[in-house]
MIVOVO-330024 format. One record per residue: x, y, z of N, C-alpha, C in turn. Coordinates in steps of 0.001 Angstrom, whole numbers, padded with zeros to 6 digits. Atoms other than C-alpha are relative to their C-alpha. Layout:
BEGIN
      n.u      n.v      n.w     ca.u     ca.v     ca.w      c.u      c.v      c.w
        X        Y        Z        X        Y        Z        X        Y        Z
...
// end
This chain:
BEGIN
      n.u      n.v      n.w     ca.u     ca.v     ca.w      c.u      c.v      c.w
   000843  -001187   000000   000000   000000   000000   000880   001239   000000
  -000780  -001230   000053   001393   003395  -000939  -000724   001107   000726
   000641  -001131  -000662   000777   006533   001098  -000812   000817  -000989
   000845  -000800   000860  -002064   008633  -000309   000706   001277  -000421
  -000629  -001212   000493  -000885   011497  -002494  -000886   001193   000314
   000833  -001149  -000347  -002088   014863  -001171  -000392   000769  -001241
   000430  -000780   001141  -004066   017079  -003534   000825   001264  -000144
  -000661  -001284   000196  -002665   020249  -005063  -000688   001037   000882
   000543  -001023  -000879  -003211   023329  -002924   000980   000289   001110
  -000881  -000429  -001088  -001876   024605   000349   000781  -001155   000590
  -000684   001125  -000615  -001081   021177   001739   001117  -000517  -000901
  -001017   000502   000915   000757   020030  -001365   001141   000987  -000155
  -001057  -001008   000118   002623   023306  -001632   000938  -000063   001192
  -000846   000117  -001185   003815   022952   001919   000857  -001251  -000083
  -000747   001254   000084   004847   019371   001226   001182   000104  -000946
  -001089  -000125   000965   007065   020504  -001662   001163   000794   000549
  -001095  -000771  -000568   009136   022719   000625   000939  -000949   000725
  -000921   000992  -000529   012004   020284   001181   001343   000627   000337
  -001372  -000391  -000249   015410   020671   002693   000899  -000889  -000833
  -000941   000815   000738   018499   019365   000961   000352  -001251   000772
  -000387   001232  -000682   019892   015905   001757   000900   000288   001190
  -000784  -000173  -001217   021328   015671   005265   000261  -001362   000628
  -000246   001188  -000793   022885   013030   007460  -000716   000168   001328
   000750  -000091  -001247   020521   012383   010346   000830  -000635   001099
  -000993   000438  -000961   022656   012081   013442  -000515  -000570   001285
   000480   000458  -001292   020328   010890   016196  -001159  -000951  -000187
   001101   000948   000045   017795   008210   017002  -001319   000680  -000281
   001318  -000611   000105   014927   010643   017231  -000324   000412  -001417
   000282  -000332   001387   015292   011381   013512  -000169  -001278  -000800
   000151   001113   000934   016040   008510   011114  -000540  -001247   000655
   000445   001233  -000648   015386   005782   013673  -001222   000192   000866
   001110  -000198  -000930   012432   007348   015452  -001177  -000897  -000334
   001106   000897   000314   010019   005132   013536   000150  -001305   000767
  -000181   001185  -000839   011576   002269   015492  -000695   000165   001336
   000696  -000223  -001263   010033   003876   018550  -001467  -000348  -000109
   001369   000455   000165   006658   002953   017058  -000129  -001452   000441
  -000003   001344  -000556   007634  -000570   018028   000532   000001   001418
  -000549  -000045  -001347   009572   000415   021130  -000990   000574   000987
   001140  -000361  -000824   006510   002186   022486  -000031   001370   000590
   000035  -001223  -000786   007541   005299   024342  -000535   001170  -000790
   000388  -001180   000771   007086   007836   021575  -001479   000009  -000308
   001399   000030   000418   003683   006680   020410  -000933   000239   001153
   000898  -000146  -001144   002119   006392   023813  -000036   001438   000485
  -000045  -001377  -000469   003273   009841   024814  -000592   000952  -001022
   000477  -000918   001030   002492   011500   021493  -001500  -000062  -000178
   001447   000119   000132  -001073   010207   021535  -000751   000828   001026
   000632  -000827  -001027  -001744   012355   024617   000231   001453  -000369
  -000213  -001305   000613  -002310   015751   023119  -000263   001168   000928
   000391  -001164  -000774  -003982   017999   025644  -000293  -000390   001434
   000320   000302  -001389  -004375   018207   029424  -001482  -000297   000163
   001385   000300  -000302  -007546   016622   030727  -000658  -000908  -000995
   000604   000889   000984  -008111   014391   027702   001046  -001004  -000440
  -001121   000896   000232  -005605   011576   027914  -000195  -000959  -001134
   000208   000962   001062  -007245   009504   025184  -000045   000637  -001378
   000225  -000670   001268  -007463   012111   022437   001290   000223  -000778
  -001142  -000322   000838  -005004   012260   019533  -000093   001432  -000467
   000055  -001363   000495  -004092   015608   017978  -001144   000215  -000965
   001130  -000307   000858  -007033   017281   016267   000445   000112  -001448
  -000281  -000026   001428  -007160   016986   012492  -000964   000981  -000654
   000839  -000995   000658  -008398   019884   010423  -000911  -000678  -001019
   000931   000534   000991  -011483   019141   008318   000252   000710  -001323
  -000457  -000615   001230  -009955   019836   004932   000126  -001084  -001048
  -000097   000982   001075  -010074   018085   001582   001418  -000538  -000079
  -001305   000618   000114  -007224   015601   001302   000644  -000366   001304
  -000579   000353  -001291  -006581   015281   005026  -000405  -001427   000365
   000378   001353  -000438  -006459   011731   006403  -001112   000076   001030
   001093  -000025  -000977  -009571   010877   008399   000506  -000365   001381
  -000344   000468  -001348  -009417   010497   012168  -000337  -001471   000142
   000296   001410  -000246  -009506   006991   013555  -001478  -000172   000328
   001397   000293  -000289  -013000   005533   013553  -000110  -000671   001363
   000246   000631  -001299  -014365   004618   016963  -000710  -001327  -000245
   000640   001294   000255  -015142   000882   016920  -001377  -000080   000639
   001332   000244  -000523  -018815   000086   017314  -000018  -001357   000714
   000118   001309  -000632  -020043  -002865   019338   000075  -001094  -001051
  -000074   000971   001085  -020495  -004675   016034   001419  -000206  -000489
  -001411   000110   000396  -016901  -003882   015044   000773  -000860   000990
  -000727   000738  -001025  -015675  -005273   018353  -000315  -001491  -000075
   000384   001412   000065  -017647  -008503   018090   000550  -000655  -001259
  -000510   000552   001257  -016683  -009002   014455   001520  -000115   000038
  -001456   000035  -000094  -013050  -008152   015179   000492  -001168   000834
  -000400   001126  -000833  -012817  -010714   017972  -000265  -001326  -000709
   000339   001253   000695  -014508  -013356   015831   000991  -000304  -001118
  -000878   000180   001143  -012181  -012809   012866   001489   000104   000345
  -001380  -000325  -000366  -008998  -012113   014821   000979  -001111  -000374
  -001101   000896   000299  -005780  -013705   013604   001211   000413   000826
  -001209  -000300  -000755  -002512  -013942   015475   000986   000783  -000857
  -001030  -000807   000644   000015  -011270   014536   001094   000277   001015
  -001106  -000290  -000898   003339  -010206   015960   000793  -001267   000308
  -000811   001146  -000413   005637  -012602   017805  -000266  -000288   001469
   000325   000431  -001355   005014  -014620   020972   000986  -001089   000433
  -000855   001011  -000602   007433  -016546   023192  -000635  -000488   001295
   000391   000561  -001292   006757  -018830   026143   001268  -000352   000764
  -001160   000258  -000854   009349  -018839   028940  -000496  -000700   001265
   000491   000820  -001104   008945  -021501   031617   001108  -000258   001013
  -000932   000298  -001088   010619  -021976   035000  -000826  -000319   001237
   000696   000355  -001230   009468  -023713   038169  -001465  -000329  -000201
   001382   000384   000263   006262  -024900   036520  -000925   001155  -000333
   000823  -001160   000351   005038  -021368   035776   000568   000671  -001249
  -000395  -000545   001294   005117  -019535   032466  -000040   001515  -000024
   000032  -001416   000367   005889  -016059   031227  -000141   000049  -001519
   000175  -000211   001441   004482  -015229   027805   000537   001382  -000348
  -000577  -001259   000474   006403  -012514   025949  -000581   000299  -001374
   000686  -000337   001254   004344  -010825   023254   000506   001335  -000518
  -000474  -001225   000635   005755  -008239   020853  -001140   000734  -000672
   001120  -000785   000504   003313  -005469   020041   000486   001084  -000964
  -000237  -001228   000754   003073  -002503   017710  -000972   001032   000553
   000796  -000999  -000724   001765   000747   019146  -000802   000921  -000912
   000946  -000558   000956   000178   002070   015979  -000441  -001150  -000890
   000488   001198   000680  -002023  -000359   014087  -001281   000299  -000763
   001318  -000033   000614  -005034  -000996   011909  -001003  -000582   000992
   001001   000452  -000964  -008303  -001655   013682  -000019  -001512   000118
   000099   001460  -000043  -008331  -005346   012725   001141  -000644   000774
  -001165   000585  -000661  -004883  -005874   014270  -000082   000044   001518
  -000050  -000180  -001459  -005769  -004804   017787  -000672  -001143   000748
   000685   001114  -000660  -007863  -007908   018487   000934  -001209   000072
  -000922   001134  -000124  -005807  -010839   019856  -000531  -001247  -000684
   000359   001245   000655  -005795  -014006   017792  -000050  -001158   000982
   000229   001152  -000894  -006336  -017532   019167   001160  -000306   000937
  -001128   000352  -000857  -002791  -018212   020454   000288   001094   001025
  -000227  -001096  -000939  -002395  -014763   021993  -001092   000008   001069
   001092   000034  -000976  -005812  -015001   023635   000180  -001160   000984
  -000246   001150  -000875  -004949  -018456   024989   001061   000338   001048
  -001063  -000395  -000929  -001779  -017000   026539  -000515   000980   001045
   000588  -000952  -000946  -003721  -014120   028115  -000837  -000740   001042
   000889   000730  -000903  -006288  -016492   029586   000781  -000855   000996
  -000783   000887  -000861  -003544  -018730   031029   000845   000760   001016
  -000889  -000810  -000838  -001812  -015846   032835  -000754   000657   001151
   000590  -000655  -001179  -002438  -014392   036282   000075   001516  -000103
  -000297  -001433   000013  -001013  -010934   035525   000296   000439  -001431
  -000352  -000642   001261  -000863  -008679   032459   001030   001076   000308
  -001059  -000985  -000228   002372  -006666   032326   000277   000735  -001305
  -000234  -000858   001160   002830  -003742   029911   001101   000997   000337
  -000977  -001059  -000279   005476  -001055   029503  -000624   001025   000938
   000833  -000855  -000845   002863   001313   030911  -001441  -000433  -000190
   001425   000315   000102  -000795   000695   031653  -000747   001231  -000510
   000657  -001189   000543  -002592   003139   029304  -001436   000169   000476
   001351  -000115  -000539  -005903   002447   031073  -000009   000498   001441
  -000109  -000492  -001382  -004633   003722   034443   000004   001525  -000026
   000064  -001468   000049  -005724   007366   034896   001205   000675   000644
  -001163  -000610  -000649  -002811   008070   037248   001235  -000074  -000899
  -001109   000127   000940  -000303   006755   034709  -000134   001033  -001112
   000239  -000965   001077  -001885   008900   031993   000287   001414   000483
  -000216  -001343  -000534  -001844   011993   034213   001486   000288   000194
  -001444  -000190  -000199   001811   011496   035092   000728   000159  -001335
  -000638  -000122   001311   002749   011030   031445  -000314   001353  -000624
   000349  -001337   000474   000848   014167   030495   000898   001057   000639
  -000813  -000978  -000722   002700   016114   033163   001436   000007  -000520
  -001391   000109   000435   006030   014840   031869   000240   000550  -001398
  -000216  -000422   001395   005453   015807   028229  -000568   001381  -000302
   000565  -001325   000240   003655   019132   028663   001025   001086   000331
  -000905  -001128  -000224   005409   022492   028600  -000006   000439   001454
  -000151  -000642  -001297   006745   023982   031799   000679   001342  -000237
  -000682  -001287   000199   008130   027493   032377   001450  -000163  -000431
  -001410   000211   000336   011632   026020   032033   000216  -000713  -001336
  -000137   000730   001261   010898   024214   028748   000689   000866  -001044
  -000665  -000795   001050   013266   025340   025974  -000965   000380  -001114
   000770  -000426   001163   011765   027308   023111   000857  -000156  -001246
  -000693   000175   001268   012660   026881   019471   000342   001347  -000610
  -000287  -001211   000763   014289   029464   017257  -001160   000284  -000946
   001095  -000371   000902   011935   031348   014941   000017  -000858  -001256
  -000103   000792   001222   013252   029432   011925  -000472  -001430   000227
   000409   001379  -000286   012772   026031   013567  -001491  -000077   000289
   001427  -000025  -000270   009313   026989   014799  -000795   000096  -001297
   000696  -000099   001286   008317   027965   011249  -000002  -001345  -000718
  -000050   001316   000624   009493   024604   009944  -000983  -000963   000671
   000912   000875  -000721   007536   022808   012655  -001447   000291  -000375
   001373  -000353   000334   004360   024725   011875  -000320  -000323  -001457
   000220   000399   001388   004819   024060   008147  -000345  -001487  -000082
   000319   001426  -000001   004821   020336   008879  -001369  -000264   000621
   001349   000139  -000537   001696   020755   010997  -001030   000249  -001088
   000925  -000277   001093  -000004   022278   007962  -000089  -001190  -000947
  -000004   001179   000865   001048   019291   005848  -000801  -001131   000639
   000680   001074  -000723  -000315   016954   008534  -001443   000339   000359
   001366  -000426  -000308  -003605   018902   008808  -000232   000103   001509
   000104  -000163  -001452  -002956   019647   012489   000087   001483   000329
  -000025  -001390  -000422  -003825   023028   013962   001088   000206   001044
  -001080  -000208  -000976  -000775   024441   015825  -000484   000101   001440
   000498  -000157  -001363  -002921   025313   018844  -000259  -001347   000671
   000288   001312  -000555  -003730   021621   019264   001195  -000578   000740
  -001212   000559  -000584  -000111   020757   020082   000765   000999   000860
  -000768  -001071  -000626   000922   024043   021676   000351  -000283   001457
  -000267   000267  -001410   000718   022720   025240   001112  -001019   000208
  -000997   001053  -000119   003240   019973   024506   001406   000551  -000170
  -001390  -000373   000200   007019   020207   024676   000351  -000136  -001479
  -000284   000005   001436   008617   020864   021270   000319  -001376  -000567
  -000327   001332   000509   010043   017345   020929  -001264  -000833  -000201
   001213   000789   000104   006610   015852   021554  -000888   000480  -001129
   000730  -000480   001161   005029   018105   018960   000533  -000657  -001277
  -000604   000598   001192   007500   016805   016369  -000250  -001505  -000054
   000267   001436  -000035   007074   013187   017499  -001444  -000287  -000366
   001404   000161   000365   003299   013600   017214  -000171   000012  -001515
   000099  -000071   001454   003728   014591   013575   000567  -001265  -000642
  -000571   001252   000509   005936   011528   012995  -001009  -001139   000136
   000995   001037  -000237   003286   009286   014523  -001156   000119  -000987
   001165  -000220   000856   000526   010849   012423   000257  -000348  -001457
  -000262   000430   001370   002315   009887   009197  -000611  -001364  -000284
   000591   001312   000204   000851   006433   009739  -001431   000031  -000471
   001420  -000047   000370  -002674   007656   008999  -000223  -000356  -001460
   000178   000324   001416  -002172   007406   005228   000155  -001487  -000275
  -000116   001451   000116  -001334   003744   005789  -001091  -000716   000787
   001044   000587  -000823  -004371   003214   008007   000457  -000396   001386
  -000583   000352  -001295  -002176   003024   011137  -000224   001138   000994
   000361  -001010  -000993  -003372   004853   014263   000398  -000474   001394
  -000269   000396  -001394  -002237   004914   017914  -001263  -000406   000745
   001274   000377  -000626  -005937   004578   018813  -000192  -001510   000016
   000159   001448   000100  -005694   000935   017739   001231  -000748   000523
  -001195   000627  -000550  -002473   000227   019624  -000333  -001283   000750
   000284   001315  -000571  -002268  -003395   020747   000009   000054   001525
  -000085  -000055  -001461  -001250  -002517   024305  -001234   000657   000606
   001210  -000661  -000501  -004279  -000250   024696  -001133  -001016   000130
   001064   001007  -000038  -006637  -003097   023838   000273  -001041   001082
  -000336   001007  -001008  -004769  -005593   026025  -000234   000522   001411
   000236  -000581  -001320  -004917  -003212   028989  -001488  -000011   000329
   001437  -000009  -000237  -008657  -002782   028606  -000551  -001394   000234
   000463   001377  -000159  -009174  -006508   028213   000426  -000556   001359
  -000471   000492  -001287  -007033  -007273   031260  -000826   000534   001153
   000831  -000576  -001061  -008961  -004866   033461  -001408  -000593  -000041
   001339   000559   000131  -012239  -006215   032072  -000098  -001423   000529
  -000041   001375  -000505  -011183  -009751   033059   000397  -000046   001474
  -000401  -000101  -001409  -010251  -008515   036557   001363  -000624   000277
  -001379   000430  -000202  -006635  -009503   036047   000828   001222   000389
  -000886  -001133  -000301  -003961  -007299   037641   000757   000431  -001259
  -000770  -000558   001123  -002391  -005012   035005   001112   000845   000604
  -001146  -000663  -000616   001110  -003890   035989   000851   000701  -001050
  -000887  -000770   000879   003489  -001343   034480   001445  -000385   000285
  -001404   000355  -000121   007075  -002397   033827   000888   001226   000173
  -000788  -001228  -000056   008267   001221   033628  -000837   001110   000612
   000723  -001158  -000512   007279   004673   034825  -000181   001027  -001115
   000164  -001063   001003   005888   007576   032790   001204   000928  -000050
  -001127  -000931  -000042   008784   009713   033945   001227  -000565  -000705
  -001170   000586   000646   011429   007258   032755  -000168  -000036  -001512
   000221   000011   001446   009816   006961   029315   000107   001410  -000574
  -000060  -001371   000509   009398   010721   028914   001434   000501  -000040
  -001384  -000462  -000049   013047   011273   029887   000789  -000442  -001222
  -000661   000456   001218   014036   009330   026758  -000280   000919  -001185
   000510  -000727   001153   012222   011807   024546   000132   001511   000088
  -000024  -001450  -000157   012489   015309   025998   001198   000408   000847
  -001171  -000502  -000715   015247   017497   027426  -000237   001449   000407
   000011  -001403  -000409   015647   020758   029334   001194   000758  -000557
  -001156  -000631   000642   018829   021475   027363  -000447   000585  -001335
   000473  -000611   001243   017952   024003   024603   000688  -000563  -001246
  -000714   000527   001164   020642   022628   022294  -000495  -001395  -000366
   000497   001351   000258   019411   019065   022690  -001418   000039  -000550
   001356  -000142   000527   015799   020133   022145   000024   000410  -001464
  -000108  -000457   001389   016762   021972   018966   000518  -001116  -000901
  -000531   001110   000796   018792   018974   017751  -001085  -001038  -000259
   001020   001029   000145   015950   016531   018380  -001089   000436  -000968
   001061  -000484   000880   013292   018671   016707   000521   000167  -001427
  -000565  -000179   001329   015557   019561   013805   000203  -001311  -000728
  -000207   001300   000626   016462   015929   013160  -001322  -000630  -000432
   001311   000523   000367   012810   014896   013212  -000562   000718  -001222
   000499  -000755   001148   011889   017676   010805   000753  -000373  -001272
  -000765   000452   001169   014725   016611   008483  -000624  -001263  -000583
   000566   001252   000489   013203   013159   008287  -001392   000203  -000577
   001345  -000256   000508   009651   014410   007879   000055   000661  -001377
  -000083  -000748   001258   010710   016744   005066   000579  -000829  -001140
  -000552   000848   001052   012650   014073   003200  -000889  -001201  -000297
   001013   001001   000330   009706   011661   003375   000394  -001442   000224
  -000419   001382  -000229   011499   008553   004698  -000978  -000797   000864
   000754   000678  -001038   009065   007784   007479  -001026  -001009  -000470
   001058   000948   000356   006074   006180   005714   000515  -001337  -000532
  -000504   001257   000551   008134   003607   003781   000567  -000893   001101
  -000557   000800  -001091   010000   002516   006912  -001106  -000518   000902
   001108   000417  -000839   006802   002431   008938  -000786  -001127  -000663
   000733   001039   000711   005085   000363   006258   000733  -001342   000092
  -000759   001248  -000090   007896  -002190   006299  -000046  -000572   001411
   000048   000468  -001381   007982  -002376   010099  -001373  -000569   000353
   001347   000470  -000304   004219  -002721   010347  -000294  -001313  -000715
   000189   001259   000724   004206  -005415   007664   000749  -001144   000649
  -000770   001022  -000702   006957  -007309   009451  -000734  -000462   001254
   000715   000362  -001223   004955  -007175   012664  -001226  -000843  -000336
   001238   000703   000323   001702  -008279   011028   000277  -001440  -000435
  -000354   001338   000478   003431  -011262   009378   000806  -000796   001025
  -000881   000663  -000941   005585  -012070   012398   001348  -000321  -000620
  -001250   000220   000733   008674  -011700   010204   001182   000338   000899
  -001055  -000232  -000980   011268  -012076   012923   001349   000223  -000672
  -001290  -000137   000679   014148  -012395   010449   000218   001429  -000479
  -000166  -001368   000501   013519  -008981   008882   000082   000991   001146
  -000092  -000872  -001171   012928  -007361   012259   001383  -000108   000643
  -001314   000206  -000599   016156  -008885   013554   001093   000678  -000821
  -000973  -000647   000885   017959  -007396   010546  -000260   001492  -000152
   000394  -001408   000104   016508  -003928   011177   001194   000927  -000184
  -001168  -000880   000076   019930  -002349   011666   000642  -000024  -001383
  -000621   000125   001313   020989  -003574   008207  -000737   000784  -001081
   000759  -000631   001078   018179  -001931   006241  -000637   001343   000366
   000718  -001225  -000391   016894   001027   008264   000739   001280  -000379
  -000797  -001186   000325   019727   003397   007223  -000046   000999   001150
   000186  -000859  -001157   019592   004732   010756   000942  -000326   001147
  -000892   000393  -001071   022253   002999   012841   001429  -000099  -000510
  -001308   000017   000643   025413   003936   010993   001083   000698   000812
  -000992  -000784  -000730   027121   006413   013328   000026  -000412   001468
  -000039   000298  -001439   028278   005992   016942  -001128   000670   000773
   001078  -000702  -000701   025713   008604   018036  -001333  -000699  -000203
   001248   000704   000271   022873   006777   016322  -000086  -001292   000793
  -000008   001270  -000731   023887   003466   017874  -000183   000220   001500
   000125  -000287  -001429   024212   005006   021332  -001430   000405   000350
   001369  -000436  -000262   020804   006662   021087  -000976  -001173  -000073
   000887   001157   000127   019146   003460   019886   000143  -000925   001209
  -000225   000840  -001174   020746   001486   022695  -000700   000573   001225
   000653  -000653  -001138   019400   004031   025180  -001514  -000187  -000057
   001449   000081   000135   015861   003890   023815  -000514  -001427   000102
   000487   001377   000055   015623   000119   023378   000805  -000919   000923
  -000772   001048  -000670   018462  -002087   024635   000173   000229   001498
  -000291  -000269  -001412   019196  -000350   027950  -001213  -000217   000895
   001210   000183  -000799   015589  -000706   029079  -000297  -001474   000266
   000381   001410  -000085   015446  -004481   028581   000412  -000678   001309
  -000344   000661  -001262   017426  -005633   031654  -000884   000420   001171
   000873  -000468  -001078   015270  -003474   033933  -001372  -000659  -000083
   001277   000681   000155   012096  -004957   032461   000127  -001477   000336
  -000215   001417  -000318   013549  -008478   032710   000041  -000220   001506
  -000064   000124  -001459   014293  -007914   036397  -001391   000026   000622
   001373  -000071  -000525   010665  -006926   037037  -000744  -001306  -000294
   000683   001233   000387   009394  -009971   035137   000438  -001147   000903
  -000518   001074  -000852   011647  -012326   037104  -000515   000149   001432
   000487  -000246  -001368   010597  -010715   040415  -001458  -000416   000135
   001416   000331  -000090   006875  -011055   039690  -000226  -001500  -000192
   000106   001447   000185   007321  -014613   038443   000370  -000734   001283
  -000434   000631  -001245   009135  -015474   041671  -001047   000117   001101
   001084  -000146  -000970   006053  -014296   043593  -001082  -001054  -000195
   000959   001073   000235   004220  -017324   042183  -001027   000323  -001065
   000939  -000427   001018   002541  -015572   039261   000433  -000467  -001391
  -000243   000171   001431   002244  -016571   035627  -000337   001324  -000674
   000087  -001351   000556   002613  -013522   033398  -000227  -000015  -001501
   000075  -000333   001425   001542  -012217   030011   000630   001382  -000136
  -000778  -001235   000120   004109  -009555   029125  -000087   000485  -001447
   000131  -000570   001341   003351  -007314   026143   000799   001295  -000073
  -000861  -001173   000166   006034  -004830   025053   000277   000188  -001485
  -000347  -000251   001387   007171  -003216   021825   000917  -001088  -000538
  -000671   001167   000558   008525  -005876   019474   001514   000113   000013
  -001452  -000131   000012   012041  -004445   019317   000632  -000386   001338
  -000523   000431  -001296   012405  -005296   023011   000159  -001522   000081
  -000084   001461  -000002   012188  -008980   022075   000995  -000528  -001016
  -000844   000380   001124   014755  -008990   019283   001467  -000107   000422
  -001453   000076  -000110   018363  -010178   019310   000525  -000423   001356
  -000673   000484  -001201   020881  -010978   022026  -000367   000786   001251
   000368  -000814  -001163   019705  -008132   024278  -001501   000019   000246
   001447   000030  -000149   015998  -008927   023886  -000442  -000820   001209
   000508   000663  -001197   013819  -010223   026705   000045  -001528  -000078
  -000112   001463   000015   013687  -013854   025470   001399  -000485   000379
  -001366   000408  -000318   017481  -014102   025624   000361   000332   001447
  -000290  -000362  -001387   017637  -012292   028962  -000649  -000977   000979
   000638   000983  -000870   015139  -014704   030510   000691  -001358  -000115
  -000741   001248   000171   017012  -017648   029029   001259   000009   000867
  -001205  -000115  -000820   020149  -016380   030767  -000317  -000084   001490
   000416   000071  -001400   018151  -016301   034022  -000625  -001348   000341
   000414   001362  -000319   017305  -019995   033819  -001346  -000430  -000532
   001280   000377   000585   014044  -020001   031863   000220  -000842  -001252
   000065   000705   001279   013280  -022475   029083  -000882   000821  -000930
   000696  -000946   000871   012247  -020271   026169  -000236  -000621  -001377
   000335   000488   001338   010449  -021260   022968  -000982   000969  -000653
   000940  -000853   000724   008645  -019319   020276  -001294  -000768  -000232
   001314   000598   000228   004912  -020012   019984  -000358   000182  -001474
   000329  -000059   001425   003920  -020869   016413  -001435   000460  -000190
   001332  -000457   000379   000952  -019118   014819  -000452  -000739  -001263
   000552   000575   001224  -001364  -020604   012207   000181   000997  -001146
  -000106  -000918   001144  -000895  -019169   008678  -001228   000880  -000112
   001133  -000916   000188  -003050  -016139   007912  -000927  -000534  -001062
   001000   000461   000986  -006273  -016870   006100   000050   000875  -001242
// end
């Protein structure tokens, strides 16, 4: 599926204002789409305004603008559960007669993807506790995340030139500047990156973790957070004006050169098919992990968080609980991923096979 081509007019004119080729030097630029699987950026960017933790940024009603996410009806929900197929990747880690299921999610998705398929549902039902990076259904978690990503008096401001570039991209994305004004500059830019998925039918509203959290609470299962809102926000925002300018500038470079949708489409397709080989080779094809700075930033956003999450999983398992752990898929990949970390802690780990898609 190719991204929809915008019509001629103000939006298309803004889209033609490109910068020259540049080397993107940080994770938040060329590799930020990986955060759509790592989780932090999408969850935070979906919270647009104080007091409305579930609302994505407003979209102007203008010809050629992508539509907002449709709210699933009761019929959609029943049909979605009936037709659901397994997507993503699922591991089963066993120790002491109790299991930990590790499920890799994507935090922007199509509506049909948010419903768990038979094997994933079986794993949820067999578990005592649902563990997520953050529980998006917990009002206190949402409030804390809002507080962490909203402007404060000490928040750095952008230069006039950078602010103009940011607002030009808002026009391309059909987002009114006032809608994002309460957010820190980095989060405004990340929001625009997230919204590029709309032309592919991918929305944070249909994030897999959001549905799993709601289902877990509905089943009266404990839903626990592996991380804190403050720790996730600290990965994305800074009080250093130079760092804020670098992050926003790098994101705008990527938005203006149009790399994001193609990478997002490949990542989302890999997730939907459970293509572990292509996900594992992400560093080889993303054109985003070439410099020492890029590698260090990626390690900070993804790899460095995994041991802390593994420690929580092991602790809760030792309390006599079986767990269903759902985190961004990149946290399950490679030698530093959670399956390998649990294996090193004495668990027997195996991948759960899914039936072929119909």
